Backbone as JSON, one array per atom type, in Angstrom:
{
  "sequence": "XXXXXXXXXXXXXXXXXXXXXXXXXXXXXXXXXXXXXXXXXXXXXXXXXXXXXXXXXXXXXXXXXXXXXXXXXXXXXXXXXXXXXXXXXXXXXXXXXXXXXXXXXXXXXXXXXXXXXXXXXXXXXXXXXXXXXXXXXXXXXXXXXXXXXXXXXXXXXXXXXXXXXXXXXXXXXXXXXXXXXXXXXXXXXXXXXXXXXXXXXXXXXXXXXXXXXXXXXXXXXXXXXXXXXXXXXXXXXXXXXXXXXXX",
  "N": [[-17.21, 1.58, 31.9], [-17.29, 0.15, 28.68], [-14.48, -1.07, 26.86], [-13.37, 0.44, 23.84], [-12.84, -0.54, 20.35], [-10.26, 0.36, 19.8], [-8.78, -0.12, 22.07], [-8.54, -2.83, 22.28], [-6.6, -5.75, 21.98], [-5.7, -7.58, 19.05], [-5.33, -10.83, 18.17], [-3.64, -12.55, 15.68], [-3.47, -15.54, 14.12], [-0.63, -16.86, 12.91], [1.08, -18.97, 12.47], [0.94, -21.52, 11.26], [1.67, -24.22, 8.87], [0.43, -24.31, 6.39], [-0.21, -26.51, 4.64], [-1.9, -27.3, 2.57], [-1.47, -25.48, 0.67], [0.85, -25.68, -0.79], [2.02, -24.86, -3.13], [2.81, -22.29, -2.73], [3.76, -22.15, -0.06], [6.1, -23.55, 0.43], [8.22, -21.88, 0.2], [7.51, -19.46, 1.39], [5.73, -18.32, 4.33], [2.24, -19.04, 4.94], [0.7, -16.67, 5.72], [1.92, -14.69, 4.21], [1.34, -15.09, 1.58], [0.32, -13.6, -1.39], [-2.41, -11.42, -2.12], [-3.64, -9.55, -4.6], [-1.15, -8.31, -4.73], [-0.43, -7.78, -2.1], [0.38, -9.19, 1.08], [-1.8, -11.68, 2.47], [-2.25, -11.48, 5.21], [-1.91, -8.77, 5.61], [-4.25, -7.78, 4.46], [-6.11, -8.82, 6.29], [-5.42, -7.4, 8.62], [-6.06, -4.84, 7.72], [-8.86, -4.99, 7.57], [-9.61, -5.11, 10.29], [-8.39, -2.74, 11.22], [-9.84, -0.81, 9.89], [-12.13, -0.7, 11.34], [-11.42, 0.46, 13.66], [-9.66, -0.91, 15.32], [-6.43, -1.14, 16.72], [-4.19, -2.41, 17.8], [-2.13, -5.13, 17.27], [-1.26, -8.53, 17.55], [0.79, -10.75, 16.15], [0.88, -14.08, 16.02], [3.45, -16.08, 15.55], [5.2, -18.76, 13.8], [5.98, -21.18, 11.81], [8.42, -20.34, 9.49], [8.57, -17.84, 10.65], [10.32, -15.68, 10.82], [10.19, -14.44, 8.38], [7.67, -13.29, 8.41], [8.06, -11.49, 10.49], [9.95, -9.81, 9.3], [8.43, -8.68, 7.25], [6.52, -7.23, 8.78], [8.21, -5.45, 10.08], [9.23, -3.94, 7.96], [7.03, -2.85, 6.69], [5.03, 0.04, 6.07], [3.01, 1.13, 8.34], [-0.21, 2.6, 9.0], [-0.55, 5.66, 10.91], [-0.73, 5.21, 14.38], [-1.29, 2.53, 14.33], [-0.24, -0.47, 15.7], [1.78, -3.16, 15.25], [2.89, -6.22, 16.27], [5.1, -9.03, 16.45], [5.04, -12.3, 17.82], [6.86, -15.03, 18.61], [5.53, -18.12, 18.76], [6.25, -20.72, 18.5], [7.09, -23.35, 16.22], [5.63, -25.76, 15.92], [3.39, -25.46, 17.46], [-0.03, -25.85, 18.4], [-3.16, -24.25, 17.36], [-4.73, -23.35, 19.59], [-2.79, -23.37, 21.58], [-1.13, -21.34, 20.71], [-2.58, -19.06, 21.31], [-2.8, -19.42, 24.09], [-0.15, -19.12, 24.83], [0.14, -16.42, 24.8], [-0.95, -15.44, 27.06], [-0.05, -13.69, 29.12], [-0.25, -11.23, 27.93], [-2.88, -10.91, 27.43], [-4.7, -11.02, 29.51], [-5.82, -8.76, 30.5], [-8.3, -7.88, 29.65], [-11.07, -7.81, 27.29], [-10.35, -9.47, 24.2], [-9.62, -9.83, 20.7], [-9.49, -12.39, 18.18], [-8.25, -14.11, 15.32], [-7.83, -15.88, 12.19], [-5.07, -15.94, 9.86], [-5.75, -16.18, 7.24], [-8.3, -15.64, 6.32], [-10.85, -13.65, 4.87], [-13.42, -11.15, 4.98], [-16.5, -9.31, 4.61], [-17.22, -8.34, 7.08], [-18.88, -6.7, 9.79], [-17.16, -5.58, 12.24], [-17.47, -4.02, 14.52], [-20.17, -4.36, 15.09], [-20.08, -7.08, 15.63], [-18.51, -7.12, 17.94], [-20.2, -5.68, 19.68], [-22.31, -7.48, 19.8], [-21.06, -9.63, 21.07], [-20.63, -8.48, 23.59], [-23.21, -8.03, 24.4], [-24.16, -10.62, 24.72], [-22.57, -11.47, 26.86], [-20.94, -13.58, 27.64], [-17.87, -15.59, 27.86], [-16.83, -16.08, 25.34], [-17.13, -15.53, 21.85], [-17.88, -16.64, 18.64], [-17.57, -16.05, 15.23], [-19.83, -17.21, 12.86], [-20.39, -18.73, 9.69], [-21.97, -19.39, 6.5], [-20.56, -21.2, 4.18], [-19.83, -21.09, 0.63], [-20.5, -23.91, -1.36], [-18.14, -26.21, -2.79], [-18.8, -27.39, -5.18], [-21.27, -27.38, -7.84], [-24.81, -28.12, -7.4], [-27.43, -30.59, -7.81], [-30.93, -30.33, -8.27], [-33.31, -32.51, -7.24], [-36.37, -34.15, -7.72], [-39.12, -35.86, -5.98], [-39.65, -38.05, -7.6], [-37.3, -38.75, -8.72], [-36.42, -37.22, -10.81], [-34.24, -34.83, -12.26], [-34.56, -31.52, -11.7], [-33.34, -29.12, -11.97], [-30.4, -27.02, -11.62], [-28.01, -25.74, -9.3], [-25.51, -23.41, -9.0], [-22.78, -23.79, -7.1], [-24.04, -23.29, -4.41], [-24.79, -21.76, -1.19], [-23.83, -23.46, 1.81], [-25.99, -25.38, 3.97], [-25.49, -25.46, 6.65], [-23.97, -23.83, 9.5], [-20.56, -22.8, 9.88], [-17.34, -22.53, 11.53], [-16.12, -19.35, 11.25], [-13.97, -17.9, 12.12], [-12.78, -14.75, 13.38], [-13.08, -14.11, 16.23], [-14.18, -13.14, 19.56], [-12.95, -12.81, 22.79], [-13.08, -13.14, 26.37], [-10.9, -12.77, 29.27], [-11.52, -15.0, 30.89], [-11.95, -17.06, 29.1], [-9.48, -18.07, 28.54], [-8.98, -19.99, 30.42], [-9.99, -22.26, 29.37], [-8.34, -22.94, 27.36], [-5.68, -24.78, 26.77], [-2.04, -25.02, 26.65], [-1.31, -27.0, 24.9], [-3.45, -27.29, 23.26], [-5.72, -27.64, 20.51], [-7.43, -25.09, 19.18], [-9.91, -25.3, 17.81], [-10.95, -27.68, 18.6], [-11.03, -29.28, 21.54], [-11.01, -26.9, 23.3], [-13.02, -25.04, 22.21], [-15.12, -26.85, 22.07], [-15.51, -27.51, 24.77], [-16.22, -25.01, 25.82], [-18.61, -24.66, 24.41], [-20.1, -26.85, 25.38], [-20.45, -26.05, 27.98], [-22.19, -24.02, 27.65], [-21.13, -21.55, 27.11], [-20.21, -20.41, 24.81], [-20.89, -18.29, 22.23], [-22.61, -17.47, 19.16], [-21.91, -15.34, 16.45], [-23.67, -14.47, 13.75], [-22.66, -14.22, 10.51], [-23.68, -13.21, 7.44], [-22.77, -12.24, 5.09], [-20.14, -11.67, 2.68], [-17.54, -14.07, 2.79], [-14.45, -15.66, 2.77], [-12.02, -18.23, 2.83], [-8.61, -18.65, 2.44], [-7.57, -21.44, 1.67], [-6.51, -23.22, -0.16], [-4.53, -23.46, -3.21], [-6.24, -22.91, -5.34], [-8.16, -21.33, -4.03], [-6.59, -19.07, -3.49], [-6.13, -18.15, -6.08], [-8.76, -17.47, -6.82], [-9.39, -15.41, -5.01], [-7.5, -13.53, -5.8], [-8.47, -13.05, -8.36], [-10.91, -11.81, -7.74], [-9.95, -9.49, -6.5], [-8.5, -8.32, -8.6], [-10.53, -7.8, -10.37], [-11.73, -5.67, -9.31], [-13.72, -6.11, -7.53], [-13.64, -6.81, -4.7], [-15.05, -7.81, -1.93], [-14.33, -7.6, 0.81], [-12.62, -5.44, 0.89], [-14.34, -3.48, 0.14], [-15.85, -3.15, 2.44], [-13.84, -2.17, 4.07], [-13.3, 0.28, 2.76], [-15.79, 1.54, 3.07], [-15.87, 1.86, 5.81], [-14.04, 3.81, 6.22], [-14.97, 6.13, 5.24]],
  "CA": [[-17.39, 1.8, 30.47], [-16.66, -0.89, 27.87], [-13.38, -0.63, 26.01], [-13.62, 0.51, 22.42], [-11.94, -1.38, 19.56], [-8.88, 0.84, 19.81], [-8.09, -0.64, 23.25], [-8.54, -4.29, 22.29], [-5.59, -6.43, 21.15], [-6.17, -8.56, 18.07], [-4.38, -11.92, 17.92], [-3.78, -13.16, 14.37], [-2.72, -16.8, 14.13], [0.22, -16.81, 11.72], [2.17, -19.92, 12.64], [0.76, -22.81, 10.61], [2.5, -24.53, 7.71], [-0.3, -24.14, 5.14], [0.16, -27.67, 3.84], [-2.73, -27.41, 1.37], [-1.12, -24.37, -0.22], [2.28, -25.89, -0.93], [2.55, -24.15, -4.3], [3.41, -21.06, -2.21], [4.28, -22.16, 1.3], [7.42, -24.15, 0.58], [9.22, -20.82, 0.26], [7.05, -18.4, 2.28], [4.62, -18.75, 5.19], [0.91, -18.76, 4.38], [0.23, -15.28, 5.88], [2.56, -13.8, 3.24], [0.83, -15.33, 0.22], [-0.22, -12.3, -1.77], [-3.67, -11.16, -2.8], [-3.52, -8.19, -5.15], [0.17, -7.75, -4.49], [-0.17, -7.57, -0.67], [0.17, -10.42, 1.85], [-3.18, -11.79, 2.96], [-2.34, -10.98, 6.59], [-2.1, -7.32, 5.49], [-5.68, -7.57, 4.23], [-6.81, -9.09, 7.56], [-5.17, -6.25, 9.49], [-6.82, -3.71, 7.19], [-10.27, -5.17, 7.94], [-9.74, -4.71, 11.68], [-8.01, -1.34, 11.39], [-10.92, 0.03, 9.36], [-13.17, -0.61, 12.37], [-10.9, 1.14, 14.84], [-8.69, -1.71, 16.07], [-5.1, -0.55, 16.49], [-3.11, -3.2, 18.38], [-2.14, -6.46, 16.67], [-0.24, -9.49, 17.94], [0.88, -11.83, 15.17], [1.43, -15.28, 16.65], [4.19, -16.69, 14.45], [5.8, -20.08, 13.96], [6.65, -21.6, 10.57], [9.03, -19.23, 8.74], [8.13, -16.62, 11.33], [11.24, -14.57, 10.59], [9.73, -13.71, 7.2], [6.55, -12.45, 8.85], [8.66, -10.4, 11.27], [10.57, -8.88, 8.36], [7.35, -7.94, 6.6], [5.96, -6.28, 9.75], [9.22, -4.42, 10.34], [9.47, -3.1, 6.78], [5.78, -2.25, 6.21], [4.68, 1.37, 6.59], [1.66, 1.04, 8.87], [-0.82, 3.91, 9.27], [-0.3, 6.22, 12.24], [-1.54, 4.66, 15.46], [-1.39, 1.07, 14.22], [0.91, -1.15, 16.3], [1.8, -4.58, 14.88], [4.03, -6.92, 16.86], [5.16, -10.49, 16.24], [5.45, -13.1, 18.97], [7.16, -16.4, 18.18], [4.86, -19.07, 19.66], [6.71, -22.08, 18.23], [6.74, -23.83, 14.89], [4.68, -26.87, 15.94], [2.35, -25.19, 18.46], [-1.38, -25.81, 17.82], [-3.82, -22.94, 17.36], [-5.07, -22.94, 20.95], [-1.55, -23.11, 22.29], [-0.58, -20.03, 20.31], [-3.29, -18.06, 22.12], [-2.43, -19.62, 25.49], [1.2, -18.59, 25.05], [0.06, -14.97, 24.9], [-1.78, -15.16, 28.24], [0.4, -12.53, 29.9], [-0.62, -10.02, 27.21], [-4.31, -10.93, 27.1], [-5.56, -11.17, 30.68], [-6.3, -7.46, 30.97], [-9.66, -7.56, 29.22], [-11.54, -8.42, 26.05], [-9.43, -9.46, 23.06], [-10.1, -10.46, 19.48], [-8.57, -13.35, 17.58], [-8.69, -14.63, 14.04], [-6.83, -16.56, 11.38], [-4.38, -15.05, 8.92], [-6.07, -16.57, 5.86], [-9.72, -15.45, 6.04], [-11.3, -12.27, 4.66], [-14.88, -11.04, 4.99], [-17.03, -7.93, 4.73], [-17.85, -8.39, 8.4], [-18.94, -5.49, 10.61], [-16.53, -6.02, 13.49], [-18.05, -3.29, 15.65], [-21.41, -5.05, 15.42], [-19.72, -8.36, 16.24], [-18.08, -6.83, 19.31], [-21.39, -5.33, 20.44], [-23.04, -8.74, 20.0], [-20.31, -10.36, 22.1], [-20.85, -7.87, 24.9], [-24.62, -8.24, 24.76], [-24.26, -12.01, 25.2], [-22.0, -11.45, 28.19], [-20.15, -14.76, 27.93], [-16.43, -15.45, 27.67], [-16.34, -16.33, 23.98], [-18.04, -15.42, 20.71], [-17.28, -17.1, 17.39], [-18.32, -15.74, 14.03], [-20.18, -18.39, 12.06], [-20.73, -18.39, 8.31], [-22.4, -20.47, 5.62], [-19.68, -21.06, 3.02], [-20.29, -21.61, -0.65], [-20.02, -25.25, -1.63], [-17.11, -26.27, -3.82], [-19.38, -27.88, -6.43], [-22.67, -27.14, -8.1], [-25.66, -29.19, -6.92], [-28.6, -30.91, -8.6], [-32.22, -30.36, -7.6], [-33.95, -33.76, -7.64], [-37.69, -34.26, -7.11], [-39.43, -37.14, -5.36], [-39.68, -39.12, -8.59], [-35.96, -39.01, -9.21], [-36.08, -36.37, -11.95], [-33.46, -33.63, -12.01], [-35.4, -30.38, -12.1], [-32.53, -27.93, -12.16], [-29.05, -27.01, -11.06], [-27.6, -24.53, -8.58], [-24.06, -23.31, -9.09], [-22.07, -23.5, -5.85], [-24.88, -22.58, -3.44], [-24.3, -21.73, 0.19], [-24.13, -24.62, 2.63], [-27.14, -25.21, 4.87], [-25.03, -25.43, 8.04], [-23.0, -22.82, 9.89], [-19.23, -23.27, 10.24], [-16.44, -21.58, 12.18], [-15.58, -18.38, 10.32], [-12.93, -17.09, 12.76], [-13.24, -13.45, 13.91], [-13.51, -14.38, 17.6], [-13.97, -12.23, 20.68], [-12.78, -13.58, 24.03], [-12.76, -12.54, 27.65], [-9.81, -13.51, 29.9], [-11.99, -16.28, 31.43], [-11.87, -18.08, 28.07], [-8.15, -18.66, 28.55], [-8.99, -21.17, 31.29], [-10.42, -23.39, 28.55], [-7.41, -23.11, 26.24], [-4.37, -25.22, 27.25], [-0.93, -24.75, 25.75], [-1.2, -28.06, 23.88], [-4.79, -27.46, 22.71], [-6.15, -27.15, 19.2], [-8.56, -24.22, 19.52], [-11.16, -25.71, 17.18], [-11.4, -28.95, 19.16], [-11.46, -29.32, 22.94], [-11.37, -25.62, 23.92], [-14.33, -24.57, 21.77], [-16.12, -27.86, 22.44], [-15.78, -27.36, 26.2], [-16.99, -23.77, 25.98], [-19.97, -24.91, 23.91], [-20.78, -27.77, 26.29], [-20.77, -25.29, 29.19], [-23.1, -22.95, 27.3], [-20.39, -20.29, 27.25], [-19.74, -20.0, 23.5], [-22.0, -17.72, 21.48], [-22.37, -17.32, 17.73], [-22.27, -14.13, 15.72], [-23.96, -14.94, 12.4], [-22.28, -13.31, 9.41], [-24.3, -13.74, 6.23], [-22.2, -11.58, 3.93], [-19.01, -12.32, 2.02], [-16.5, -14.69, 3.6], [-13.67, -16.66, 2.07], [-10.8, -18.68, 3.48], [-7.59, -19.04, 1.46], [-7.08, -22.72, 2.16], [-5.83, -23.93, -1.24], [-4.04, -22.64, -4.32], [-7.42, -22.45, -6.07], [-8.73, -20.21, -3.26], [-5.74, -17.9, -3.7], [-6.41, -17.64, -7.43], [-10.09, -16.86, -6.86], [-9.32, -14.14, -4.3], [-6.79, -12.6, -6.67], [-9.39, -12.67, -9.44], [-11.84, -10.82, -7.18], [-9.22, -8.24, -6.3], [-8.14, -7.73, -9.9], [-11.75, -7.35, -11.04], [-12.24, -4.51, -8.59], [-14.89, -6.53, -6.76], [-13.18, -7.5, -3.5], [-16.02, -7.33, -0.93], [-13.74, -7.24, 2.1], [-12.07, -4.1, 0.75], [-15.49, -2.58, 0.13], [-16.16, -2.86, 3.84], [-12.76, -1.29, 4.54], [-13.52, 1.62, 2.2], [-16.98, 2.13, 3.68], [-15.59, 2.22, 7.19], [-13.12, 4.93, 6.27], [-15.62, 7.32, 4.69]],
  "C": [[-16.64, 0.72, 29.69], [-15.56, -0.3, 27.01], [-13.83, -0.58, 24.56], [-12.63, -0.35, 21.66], [-10.48, -0.94, 19.64], [-8.09, 0.35, 21.02], [-7.9, -2.16, 23.21], [-7.42, -4.87, 21.43], [-6.26, -7.44, 20.23], [-5.06, -9.58, 17.84], [-4.67, -12.48, 16.53], [-2.87, -14.38, 14.32], [-1.96, -16.95, 12.83], [1.27, -17.92, 11.7], [2.08, -21.23, 11.89], [1.59, -22.98, 9.35], [1.77, -24.36, 6.39], [-0.07, -25.27, 4.17], [-0.66, -27.82, 2.57], [-2.49, -26.27, 0.38], [0.37, -24.45, -0.56], [2.87, -25.22, -2.17], [3.24, -22.85, -3.87], [4.25, -21.3, -0.96], [5.55, -22.98, 1.5], [8.49, -23.07, 0.72], [8.81, -19.67, 1.19], [5.94, -18.94, 3.18], [3.28, -18.3, 4.6], [0.46, -17.31, 4.57], [0.81, -14.31, 4.86], [2.19, -14.1, 1.8], [0.04, -14.09, -0.2], [-1.57, -12.37, -2.47], [-3.59, -9.72, -3.31], [-2.21, -7.52, -4.83], [0.49, -7.45, -3.04], [-0.43, -8.87, 0.06], [-1.24, -10.48, 2.42], [-3.3, -11.31, 4.4], [-2.47, -9.46, 6.59], [-3.58, -7.0, 5.29], [-6.47, -7.78, 5.53], [-6.63, -7.91, 8.52], [-5.97, -5.05, 9.03], [-8.29, -3.79, 7.59], [-10.49, -4.7, 9.38], [-9.45, -3.22, 11.86], [-9.11, -0.4, 10.92], [-12.05, 0.2, 10.37], [-12.63, -0.08, 13.69], [-9.94, 0.34, 15.68], [-7.28, -1.25, 15.71], [-3.93, -1.42, 16.93], [-3.2, -4.65, 17.9], [-0.96, -7.29, 17.16], [-0.26, -10.63, 16.94], [1.62, -13.0, 15.81], [2.11, -16.12, 15.58], [4.76, -18.06, 14.82], [6.59, -20.43, 12.72], [7.11, -20.38, 9.77], [8.63, -17.86, 9.33], [9.05, -15.43, 11.1], [10.84, -13.78, 9.35], [8.55, -12.8, 7.54], [7.08, -11.25, 9.62], [9.29, -9.37, 10.35], [9.52, -8.03, 7.66], [6.79, -6.87, 7.53], [6.93, -5.12, 9.98], [9.36, -3.44, 9.17], [8.22, -2.41, 6.24], [5.57, -0.88, 6.85], [3.22, 1.34, 7.05], [1.1, 2.44, 9.1], [-0.53, 4.38, 10.7], [-1.26, 5.62, 13.26], [-1.68, 3.16, 15.42], [-0.11, 0.44, 14.74], [0.81, -2.63, 15.98], [3.07, -5.2, 15.44], [3.94, -8.41, 16.57], [5.64, -11.16, 17.52], [5.64, -14.52, 18.49], [6.55, -17.38, 19.18], [5.2, -20.52, 19.3], [6.22, -22.63, 16.91], [5.66, -24.89, 14.9], [3.53, -26.65, 16.91], [0.97, -25.17, 17.8], [-2.04, -24.46, 18.04], [-4.19, -22.46, 18.77], [-3.84, -22.59, 21.75], [-0.94, -21.77, 21.94], [-1.27, -18.91, 21.09], [-2.89, -18.18, 23.58], [-1.06, -19.04, 25.8], [1.24, -17.07, 25.14], [-0.71, -14.52, 26.14], [-1.35, -13.9, 28.96], [0.06, -11.21, 29.22], [-2.13, -9.87, 27.07], [-5.23, -10.97, 28.31], [-6.14, -9.84, 31.17], [-7.72, -7.13, 30.57], [-10.02, -8.29, 27.94], [-10.45, -8.39, 24.99], [-10.08, -10.18, 21.89], [-9.05, -11.46, 19.0], [-9.14, -13.82, 16.25], [-7.54, -15.33, 13.35], [-6.22, -15.57, 10.39], [-4.77, -15.31, 7.48], [-7.53, -16.38, 5.5], [-10.08, -13.99, 5.9], [-12.82, -12.25, 4.56], [-15.27, -9.57, 5.01], [-17.79, -7.78, 6.04], [-17.81, -7.02, 9.08], [-18.42, -5.85, 12.0], [-17.03, -5.25, 14.7], [-19.37, -3.92, 16.07], [-21.13, -6.38, 16.09], [-19.29, -8.17, 17.69], [-19.27, -6.48, 20.19], [-22.22, -6.58, 20.75], [-22.38, -9.56, 21.1], [-20.61, -9.8, 23.48], [-22.3, -8.02, 25.34], [-24.83, -9.64, 25.31], [-23.69, -12.13, 26.61], [-21.19, -12.67, 28.58], [-18.68, -14.56, 27.64], [-15.95, -15.58, 26.23], [-17.46, -16.19, 22.95], [-17.28, -15.81, 19.45], [-18.17, -16.68, 16.23], [-18.59, -17.03, 13.26], [-20.69, -17.94, 10.7], [-21.27, -19.63, 7.61], [-21.59, -20.36, 4.33], [-20.35, -21.54, 1.75], [-19.69, -22.99, -0.86], [-19.03, -25.24, -2.79], [-17.68, -26.64, -5.19], [-20.8, -27.35, -6.61], [-23.5, -28.32, -7.62], [-26.85, -29.36, -7.86], [-29.85, -30.84, -7.73], [-32.97, -31.57, -8.14], [-35.3, -33.88, -6.95], [-37.93, -35.67, -6.58], [-39.46, -38.32, -6.31], [-38.33, -39.41, -9.19], [-35.58, -38.18, -10.42], [-35.27, -35.16, -11.5], [-34.24, -32.44, -12.56], [-34.6, -29.1, -12.31], [-31.18, -28.07, -11.5], [-28.82, -25.68, -10.34], [-26.08, -24.51, -8.55], [-23.45, -22.85, -7.77], [-22.92, -22.72, -4.85], [-24.23, -22.53, -2.07], [-24.7, -23.02, 0.91], [-25.31, -24.33, 3.54], [-26.7, -25.0, 6.31], [-24.01, -24.31, 8.26], [-21.66, -23.47, 10.21], [-18.46, -22.16, 10.94], [-15.84, -20.65, 11.13], [-14.46, -17.54, 10.91], [-13.54, -15.84, 13.36], [-13.9, -13.64, 15.29], [-13.39, -13.13, 18.48], [-13.95, -13.07, 21.95], [-12.63, -12.63, 25.22], [-11.63, -13.34, 28.29], [-10.25, -14.88, 30.45], [-11.92, -17.4, 30.4], [-10.51, -18.77, 28.06], [-8.07, -19.89, 29.44], [-9.41, -22.43, 30.53], [-9.4, -23.74, 27.47], [-6.03, -23.5, 26.77], [-3.28, -24.96, 26.21], [-0.75, -25.81, 24.68], [-2.53, -28.27, 23.15], [-4.95, -26.9, 21.32], [-7.44, -26.37, 19.43], [-9.88, -24.76, 19.03], [-11.7, -27.03, 17.74], [-11.81, -28.77, 20.62], [-11.81, -27.95, 23.53], [-12.75, -25.11, 23.51], [-15.43, -25.56, 22.14], [-16.48, -27.75, 23.91], [-16.59, -26.1, 26.48], [-18.43, -23.97, 25.54], [-20.75, -25.8, 24.87], [-21.21, -27.07, 27.58], [-21.75, -24.16, 28.92], [-22.45, -21.58, 27.32], [-19.79, -19.81, 25.92], [-20.94, -19.53, 22.68], [-21.6, -17.53, 20.02], [-22.77, -15.92, 17.26], [-22.44, -14.55, 14.26], [-23.59, -13.86, 11.38], [-22.79, -13.92, 8.11], [-23.78, -13.08, 4.96], [-21.06, -12.38, 3.32], [-18.04, -12.87, 3.05], [-15.76, -15.71, 2.75], [-12.41, -16.96, 2.87], [-9.83, -19.14, 2.4], [-6.91, -20.32, 1.92], [-6.24, -23.45, 1.12], [-5.33, -22.95, -2.3], [-5.2, -22.09, -5.14], [-8.07, -21.27, -5.37], [-7.92, -18.94, -3.48], [-5.99, -17.29, -5.07], [-7.74, -16.91, -7.48], [-10.09, -15.51, -6.13], [-8.56, -13.1, -5.12], [-7.66, -12.14, -7.82], [-10.38, -11.61, -8.95], [-11.16, -9.47, -7.03], [-8.96, -7.54, -7.63], [-9.35, -7.24, -10.68], [-12.32, -6.08, -10.42], [-13.44, -4.82, -7.74], [-14.45, -7.4, -5.58], [-14.03, -7.04, -2.32], [-15.41, -6.92, 0.4], [-13.12, -5.84, 2.04], [-13.17, -3.07, 0.64], [-15.9, -2.2, 1.53], [-15.09, -1.93, 4.42], [-12.99, 0.14, 4.06], [-14.71, 2.3, 2.85], [-16.72, 2.61, 5.09], [-14.71, 3.45, 7.31], [-13.72, 6.21, 5.71], [-16.55, 7.95, 5.72]]
}
């Protein structure tokens, strides 16, 4: 019988410096930048917890002691277990997962970043991963472009404008599912998004789960402002998914 979400550990990568968010991250680590008065990593945990995931490993590094303090002082719902593991300040993303090998070789595990929120159906993503049967599944998304675009006809006339449309190509949206065999592709000095995923893809062992709903990554100060605006307007799609999953 396949393990349910409640048995699967979720690795959240919390160790980076967040250099493009220096307005906040000179004093606090990126996972603790607040959206609606709560650290963004809290929002990420809520998304998973709403779908039945209960065990979380926060892979810390830069200012990791602040993340540990937050986890220690937060009142988590009954049954939710959140632990921090210091995986080194300068360790790349793949290395942070590789350093948790002794905790992850028992079966399927999830992994994601600490700065991305979505109205993703994680149970459907897990089912998709198991249907594929490979060692790794990556959620892919079509992000909204940063700028508006012009529609230009064959004669060079501008026929209209589109305000920040979705990109035509799929990108890495995080929200991974891995089997222990995937760890053989992830060295301790590896950047997950480069050689490990490229090798898995070249071997035909990396599958895509297409998420076409809301997805945003808090990469810059502007992103943080926009996510706070969504929260304050009462229209935070990732929390809508959380609320729906709890009813």
